[in-house]
N, C-alpha and C positions, 0 to 999 in steps of 0.2 A: 638331072632333074632334082629339084629340091624337095625335102620332106615338107608336107603341108602344116605340120606342127613341130615345135621344137621340143625334143626329148633329150635332156642333158646327157643321160647315160648312153643313148644311141650315138650322140655326137662324140662322146668320149671314146667309144669303141671304134669310131670311124666308118660306120655303115654308110653305104652309098645307094640311094634309091635310083634304080634304073628304069623301072616301069611300074605304073599303078593305074590300071583301067580295066573295065569290063569284068570285074570279079577276080582279077589276077594282079599279082605284084611280084617284082623281082628286086632283090637287094644284093649287092656285092659287099663282101667283108674282107678287106685286105689285112688279114691277121698279122699281128706283130709278135715278137718274142714275149712281150709281157702278157699276151693272151693265151699262153701255153700253160700246161700243167707239168707235173714232175716227170712225165713220160715224153716231154717235148713235143706234144701235139696240142691242138687247140682245145682249151678247157671246155668241158661239156656245158658249163654254165653260159659261156659265150655263145656256143651253138644253140642252146635253148633260147637265149635272148634273141638271137637272129631269127629263129623259127617263130617265136612269139610276135616279133615286130612285123615280119613279112606276112603272117596270117592276118594280123590286125589291119594291115594296109590293104590286103586283098578284100577284107570285109568292108572297109571304108571306101573302096574304089567305086562302088556302085551308088554311093550317096550323091544326090543332086539337090539343087535348090537349098532350102533352109536346112535340110538334113545334112548337107555337106559340112556344116559346122560341128556336127556331132563327133564324138570320139568313140573308141571301143575299149572296154575293160575286159581282161581275161577272166573268164568264169572257171574254165577247166582246160587243162592241156595234158596230153599224153605224148611222150617222146620215146622213140626207139632209136638206139645208136647201132648202125650196121658196121661202120668202119671208122678208124681214127681219121679225124679231119686234120691234115697236116698243114694246110695253108701255104705250101711251097709251090712255086711255079705260077702263081696267080691267085686271085682272090677266091674265097669260097663263094659260091653262088646259091642263094636261097630263092626258092619260088614258092608262092602261096596261091591258093585257089579257094574261092568261096564255093562251097558245095551246096548250101541251102541257106535261105534267109527268111526270117519272119519279121514282123514289125519291130521287135525289140532284140532279137538274137541273130547271131551269124554262126554257121557251122563251117569250119574250114579245114584244110590240110596244107602241110608245108613240107618241103624237102630241102636238104642242104647237100650240095655236090662239091667235090673238090675241083681243082683246075683241070684234072684229067677227065672229068665227067663221072667219076665214081660216086655213087650214092653213099653219103656218110651218115645221115640222120633223116628220120621221117617223123612227123607229128600230126596230130589232129587237135583242134582247139575249138572251144565254144566261147564266143564273145558276146557281151551285152552292149548295145548302143546306148550311149549316155550323152546328155547335154553338157553337164559339168560334174565335177567330182567333189563330194563333200570332204571338208578338211577338219571337221569336228565342230562342235557347238553349232552356231547358226551360220558360220562362215562357209563360203564356197570358193573354189579356185577354178577359174576358167581354163580351158586348154591354152597352152603356151603357143602363141603365134610363131611361125617360122621367121627367122631374121629376114629383114627386107620386105616383109608384108606390112600393109597399112596398120594392122592391129598389133604389130610387134612392139613389145616394150622390153624391159630388161629380161634377159634369159631366166634369171633367178631373182626373185624379189620376195618381199615380205608376204606372208600368208595372212589374210584377214582372220581375226580370232573373235570377233563380236562377243 
């Protein structure tokens, strides 16, 4: 399954979207040696990014019609690490769930499990639904379309600065 928007950092990390529907999402992360810290386990920042992305996708999974073009921005996120995420023996598996939604906000939770099914990290997050993101001044930057979609342009391009 392809991501519905292009997020360069997510592509760089190699996240793989497995499922996104009905208020839930699942992403696999085949961690590589460059994603580890000095203890030779997956860096907490990579795990937090994984949680952030899976929760945002769970929040976006319920959007339909014109709303489906909206994105989510992280307002708040709390993460607890239970065990080192080693990434050996298979990808880390992140699941996200939409717990509650209002017209403009989504309240979510996420989990990261290692290949053996051990819970490594848990998070809760609050997201705001947005149509487009301000880039300063009067310029705006629309969501990046995923490669291969009709609206897809260059993955990274100039930002309007009006």
